[in-house]
N, C-alpha and C positions, 0 to 999 in steps of 0.2 A: 555474451554479456547480458545479464538479466536487466529487464526494463522495469523501472518503477515509476508509477504515475502518482504525483503528489497533487492533491486537490485541496486548495485553501484559498479563500477570498482575500486574505491579508498578505500583501506582497512581502511585508516584514517577516512573515513566517514562511511563506512559500519559497522565496528565493534562497534563503539560507539552508532549508531542508534539501532542495534540489542540489545545491552546491555541495553540501556535506556528502550526499549519496554519490555524487560524481567523483568526489575526492576519494571515496571508498572503493571506486572501481565499477560502480553500477552506471548503467545508462538511466538517467533520471530526467523526466519532463514534468512540467507543471501545468495545471489547469486552475484558473481562478474562479470557475463556477462549474456547476453540474452539467450544464449543456456542453461546455468545452470538454469536460471529462468523458461524457458519453461519446462525443465525436472522436476523442483520442482512443477510446477502447474499440471503436469501429475501425479506425485506421491501423492500429497496431494492437497486439494482444499483450498487455502488460503482464509481467510475472507477479506483480504485487501492486496494491493501491494503498496509499496512506491518505486517509479521508477525514476532513473536518466535517462535523455534522451541521454546524451552523453556517451554511453558505447560501446566500440569496442568489437568485430568486427561488431556486429549487433546493430544498434542504438535502443534507447528506443521506437521510433515510429514504427519501423519495428516489434519489439517485440510485441507491442500492436496490430498491424494488425494481426499477427500470433495468438496471444492470443484470439482475438475476433472471429477468424475463428472457434474456438472450442466452441461448445454450452456451455460447462462447464465454459469456460473462459469469456463468454459474460457478465456474471452477477457479476464478481469480481470487486469491486470498486478499482480504481487506483488513487493515489495521486502522481503527479510528484514533485520530490524533486531534483531540478537541478540548476546549475549555469546559465543555459540558460533561458533568459527571452524574446526571440524574439517573437513578436506578431503572426507571421505566424506559428511558431512551436506550440505555445500555442493554436492557433485556430485548428490546425490539431489534437493536443492531445485531445481537447474538442470534436471534431468530432468523435474521437475514444472512447469516453465515459469517459475521465478523469474528475474526480469530482472536484479536486482542484489542484492548482499549488503553491508550495512554492519555493522561490528563495533562494538557499544556501547563507548563511551568512546574510540573511535579515529576519530571523524569530527566535523567541525564542523557547526554549524547550517546554514551555507551549502552544505556538501557534501550534507547531507540534502535541502535544498530544491532543489538542482540535480538530484539523483536523482529527486525527485518530478516536477519539470518535464519531465525526459527521458522518464519512463515513463507519465505520465498520459494516458489516452485522453480527449481533449477535442476536440469538433468545432470547426472553425475559426469564428471570429466573423465572421458575414456583413458586419457593419459595417466591420470592418478590411479585408476583401477588397474591398469597394466603395470604401473610401477609397484603398486602394493602386491600384486600377484607375483611379480618377479622377485620381490624382496622376500616373500615367504618361501621361496624355493631353496 
């Protein structure tokens, strides 16, 4: 089961996102700040991070720089989910390996879930591969 870390300082955003992902069958955990998020990435290796950029006291871009310093953290896909749509911030996030950016209040639940599916690192299910191979015989 893929693990998704949701990082947002607003409980009214964090809790519903975690719950939505859990209902979709993902293991989802929340962090209300960057320090909690860094600790969570050390304890477990998330398959994807949904990150708000405007999280005090350490902002999301600083979190990303710290995450990318760790060899384990370099490969984790990150989707920025933020109210911030400043082109310079988006460019900096992309330089730090952010795969996609969704602006809060401007995306649907399905658009979020599609972005998660596109970006999650998930090993192929061997059962599905075996089924496909036997179906082709």
